[in-house]
N, C-alpha and C positions, 0 to 999 in steps of 0.2 A: 528154471522158472517157467518154460513153456508146459512142462509136465505138471507143475504145481498149479498153473492156471487152469489146465484141463480137470485136474481133480477137485479143484474148489468151485468149479462152475464158472469161473471167469470168462472162459471161452469154451466153445463147443467143438468137438472133433471135426464136424463138417465145415466149420468156419475156416480150418486150414486150407481148404480147397479153393478159397477165393482170397487172393493176395494182392495187396497194392505195393508197388515198388517205385522208390524214388531215390535220388542222390542228394547228398549235401556235402558241405565242407566242414571238416574237423580242424579248426585253427590250431596251430602249435603255439606253445608259450614262448614267443619270441618277440623281440622289439620290432617295430616298423623298419624294414631294411632299407637304409639310405646308404649311399656309397661312402660318404664320410663316417658314418658310424662303423660300418663294416672294415674300412681301412684302420681306424683307431683301434677297434677290438682286435684285429688281427696282429697289430703291432704290439699292443699290450700282452697278448698271449705269447708271442715270441720272445719278448724281454722276459716274461715271468718264467717260461720254461728255461731260458738260458740261464738265469740266476739259479734256479732250482738245480741245475746239473754243473754249476760252478764255472760257467763260461763267461769270461770278461769281455764285455763288447767295447768296440771303439767309441761309440756314442749310442744311446738308447733312443733318443728323440721323443720320449714320452711327453715331456712338458711341451715342446714344440708341436707335436702332433695333436695333443689336447686343445692347444690354443687354435690351431688351423681347423680342427673340426668345429669349434665353436663359431668361428668366423664364418666358415662355410654355411652353417645353419642360419646365421643372421642375414648373410647376403641372400641366401635362398627365400627367406621370409620378406625381404625387401625387393625381391624380383630383380636383383642384380646379378644375372647369371654369369656374366663374364668374369665378375670378381669370384663368384662361387667356384666356377671351373678352375681358376688360378689355384685357389686353395685346394682342390681335390687334386690337382697334379702335384702340388707340394706333399700332400699326405701319400701319395703314391710313390713319390720319390724317397720319402722317409721309410716306407715299409719296405721298398726294394733294397735300400741300403742296408737295413737290419737283416733282412733275409739273406742277402749275399755274404755279410759279415759273420753270421752264424754258419752258413755253409762252409766258409773258408776255414773256420776254426774247428769244426768237427770232421773235416775231410781226412779220411784214412781210419777214423775211429768207427768200426762196424757197429758197436753197440749204440753209439749216440746217433748215428746216421738212421738205424732202425727205430730208435725212439722218436726222432724228429721226422720221420718220413710222412706220417699221416698229416701232420700240421703243415709241413712244407708243401705237400700236394694241395691242400685246401688254399693255402696263401697263393701259390702259383696259379691255381684256377681262378681266385679272386682277381688278380692282377691281369689275367689274360682276357677275362670277359668283357664284352661291350654292351652298351645299354639295349641293343636290339637282338642280343643273343637268345637262343633257347637254352632251357636247362641251366639257368643261371644259379649261382650260390647266393642264398638269401640269409644264411645263419651259418655260423662256424660250429656251434655246439649241436646244430641239427641240420646237417647239410641235406637231408632227405626232403626238406621242405619244397614244395612247389607253389607257384603262383596260380591261383584259380579265379576266373571271372565268371560270376554267375549272372551277370546283368543287373545287379542290385543297384539302385541309386545311392543308398546310404553306404554300401561297402562295395565299391566297384572290384576291388581285388582283395582277395583273402589268402593267407599264406599257412599252408597246412597239407591235408591230404583229402582226397575224395572218398567218401564212405557211401556205400549202397546200403539202403534200409529197405526191409520187406516187413509189411505188418498185415494182419487179417483185415479183411475188408469190413467185417461187421464190428468187432470190439476194439481194433487198434492194438492188438498183442503183437509185440515185435517178435518176428522169427528169425530175422537176420541182420546183421550189421557188419558189413564187409568192407574193410579199409583196403585201398588200392594204392599201389605205388605209381609215381608220375601222375599225369592227368589225362586218363583215357576218356574217351567219347562215352557219354552216358549209355548209348545202346550197347556198346561193347562190355558193359559192366553186368548186363541183366543175366547172362548165363551163370556167372559166378555167385551172384547174389541170390538166385533162385536154388543153386545147388547147397548153399549153406542153409537156406530156409527148409529145404527137404531134409538135410541132416539133422536140423534142430527139431522140426516138428515130426518127422517120420512119415509124412503124407505127401505124396506128389500133388501140386496144385492143379486144379482143373481150369481156371481162369486166372490170368495176370493182368492187373489194370495198371496202366503207365500213362505218363504224360507224353507230349509230341516230341520230347527230347529223345526218345527211344526209338524213333523211326529209323529202320535200318539196323535193327538190333541183331545180336548174335545168338539168340536163343533158338535151340533146335528141338526142344522137347516136345512132349506130348500135349502140353497145356496151350490153350488158346490166349494170345497176347491182345488184349484189347487197348488201344491207344485213344486218349482223350480226343473228342471230336468226331469219333466215328459215328456213322448214322445208319449204313446198310447192314441188313442181316441180324439185327439185334432184337432179342425178345424183350418183353417189358422187364423181366427180371434182370437181365444184362443192362438195360438202361438204368434201372434204379441202382444197380451195383457200380456202374461206370460213373454215376454222379457222386458216389461216395469215394471215388479215387482221391479227391483232394482232401479226404479225412487224414491222410498221412501227413499233410502239412503241419497241422497242429500237434501231431505226434512227435514230429522232429522238433518242432518249438518246445515241447515240454521236455524232450531229451536234452536240449541245449540250455534251458532256463533251470530245470529242476536237477538235471544231471550235470555232467563234465564234458558234454559233447562240444561246448563253445570254447574250451580252452584246454588242450591236452598237454599234461606236464611230464609224461612218461616218454622215455628216451627211444629213438630209432623207429624202424618200421614195425618191429614187433611191439613197442609201445603204442603205436596207432592202432593196431589190431586188438591189443588188449583193452584199451581204453574204450574203443567202440563197443566190443562185447560186454564189458562191465556196465557201461551206460545202459544198453539195451536190457540187461538183466535188472538193473535197478528200476527201469520204467515199468517192467512187467511186474515186479514186486510191489510197486505202488499200485497198479491196477488191482492185484490180488488183495492188498490190505484195504482197498477201497470197497471192494466186494464183500470181504469179511465184516467190515464196519456196517455195511447195510444189513447183513445177516444178524449182526449183534443188535442193532437197533430194533429190527423187526422182532426178534425173540423178546427183547426187553419190553416193547409195547404189548406184545401178546401176553406176557406174564402179568404185567400191570392190569390189563383188562381182565384176565382171569381172577387174579387176586381181588379186585373190586366186586366181581360177581359173586365170589365166594363170601365176602363180607357182608354183602346185602342178602344173601340167601337165607330164608327162614329156617331151613333145616341145616344150619352150619355144620355141627360135628358130621352129619351124615355125608354132606358134599365133600367135606375135606377127606373123609375116609375113602370115598369113591375116587377122588383125584390121586391119593396115595396109592 
């Protein structure tokens, strides 16, 4: 898509030397992670896998666990937290009983132990984690999800992965969309984001414009990193380009609203990386189509004016022959 944008005139080759870089959150397609919901989901997955492999449980607790989860939600809504914690403790007890029951029944069966190993690891991790722990488990079907806080009032916490975006300073053509594991500091993602932009565009940037979250960055290349708010040693051109650093924000907004960056349905870390790249390619294709639509409108208007002049010409046949 970057090469197509250069060929159609959507972006100029020299624009690849001026790059804006920022990070955003790519939320995963998971439910809001509450303890009661996670405990209930883990218990239901254990019971379903046990039935699938013909393991007869002493008691499944599915009906009791669902009722306890409903009560926990109601108590939390009513701000009756002591009663809520009592229901959470009951859910943990049910989940632990089912886990130990299945463990006893598959003991010695190497094939079943290998089949249940991943699920057992997730459930044990869920039971062991505390409210203030780091690297918590927020989803059983997407354990790679991390909790990211960007300081937004409307969404204090987002659950997914961090994505580094690099776009041209002039046209907003996306050159990189790099998905990162865990939750790295913004400044420590700059080098990898720029490397992908160079690989996609084929041109090393001369100036990189970032916000104040990139102070203490890890970039060691030849380009100059301009941080928002800088005043010293800037030429008028640098000041003008630095003011356009914030143009990457609406670019990210379009990628979320028009693309699929606001909710990723693909599985695993590979799915995070694939979705980010596809969204970036889709954004570039929309820019190219908009440019082609302008050219089409221009050509249509020019032909209309030309035909009007030909129809009003006194020497109509001669004028038409000269146009042909």
